[in-house]
C-alpha positions, -999 to 999 in steps of 0.1 A, spaced: 630 462 -8 640 482 23 629 513 5 595 497 -2 591 487 34 600 523 45 575 538 21 547 514 33 555 523 69 554 560 61 520 555 44 506 537 73 518 563 97 502 590 76 469 571 79 472 576 117 461 612 115 435 625 139 409 599 144 373 613 140 347 605 166 331 571 167 299 585 181 316 592 214 345 615 221 377 594 220 402 613 240 435 626 225 451 600 248 434 572 229 446 585 196 482 588 209 480 553 225 469 539 191 499 555 173 523 544 201 510 508 199 517 507 162 552 521 167 559 497 196 548 468 174 574 480 149 601 483 175 595 448 187 609 433 155 637 409 163 640 390 131 640 400 95 606 391 79 626 378 50 642 352 73 608 339 81 593 337 46 587 300 49 565 306 79 542 331 63 505 325 65 474 341 53 453 345 84 424 358 63 417 391 81 379 395 85 363 419 60 348 437 90 383 449 99 391 460 64 360 476 51 336 492 76 313 506 50 286 480 57 289 482 95 267 502 118 284 525 144 280 500 172 294 472 150 325 493 142 331 501 178 326 465 188 350 452 161 377 477 172 372 468 208 374 431 202 405 435 181 423 454 208 411 430 235 422 400 215 456 416 208 461 424 245 452 387 254 476 374 227 505 394 239 497 388 275 506 351 275 536 332 289 547 325 253 547 362 244 567 370 276 594 346 265 595 358 229 597 396 233 617 423 251 598 429 284 601 467 283 585 468 249 559 442 259 550 463 289 546 494 267 524 474 244 503 461 272 499 496 287 488 511 253 464 483 245 449 485 280 442 523 276 427 518 242 404 489 254 393 511 283 385 540 260 365 519 236 346 502 264 332 536 273 322 541 236 307 507 234 286 511 265 273 545 251 266 531 217 248 501 232 226 524 252 218 545 221 211 516 197 200 490 222 211 462 198 235 436 212 225 412 185 239 435 158 274 431 171 275 393 173 285 385 137 313 410 133 327 402 167 326 364 161 346 370 128 373 389 148 374 361 174 378 334 147 406 354 132 425 355 165 417 319 171 435 311 138 465 331 150 466 312 183 464 279 165 492 289 141 515 298 171 507 264 187 513 245 155 547 263 150 555 256 187 557 294 194 589 297 174 607 330 170 596 331 133 560 323 142 559 352 166 575 375 140 549 365 115 522 372 141 537 405 150 537 416 114 501 404 110 489 423 141 507 454 130 488 451 97 455 447 115 463 479 134 469 497 102 435 485 89 418 494 122 430 530 118 414 531 84 382 516 98 381 543 125 385 570 99 358 556 77 335 553 106 342 589 116 334 601 81 301 582 82 292 598 115 300 632 100 279 625 69 249 616 92 252 647 113 254 670 82 223 654 67 
């Protein structure tokens, strides 16, 4: 099982190759911060996920975070931005401070903050180009509902160590999916510009 986990981690890291443009130029710093955030989430592991199997939950990750093929550029950027902002908020609580190593938590906060800042610039540019705030409401609400479910789960589990471990694994999974979403979006932008 450890071999399978190692292989899955390697596959996810391979998917974190250079991130194509989302219609604005994301800096190399954003790409590095995204990779580092994924790594820090892995380093934060305190318990074996096998120890917490009884606490597992399907949080029903929104389709918008899995498959961006139906999303417009502005929707993709807004989904990624909301995911990062919600992750920052989740790990910037008193409960998170009590659950995690403060050095790693500070590294996570710093990386998330940089990524949110980069994507805010992209979001503003995309909103100016497309002038469509209504288009982002549905996908963003789906991401907010997803994180609301995570917060309710933590509260129901009384912020136990296993609950936080389950959430850490889930957030790491969502980061993996968001990297794929960024790559798909970049390919769509490339297809449009070559047409």
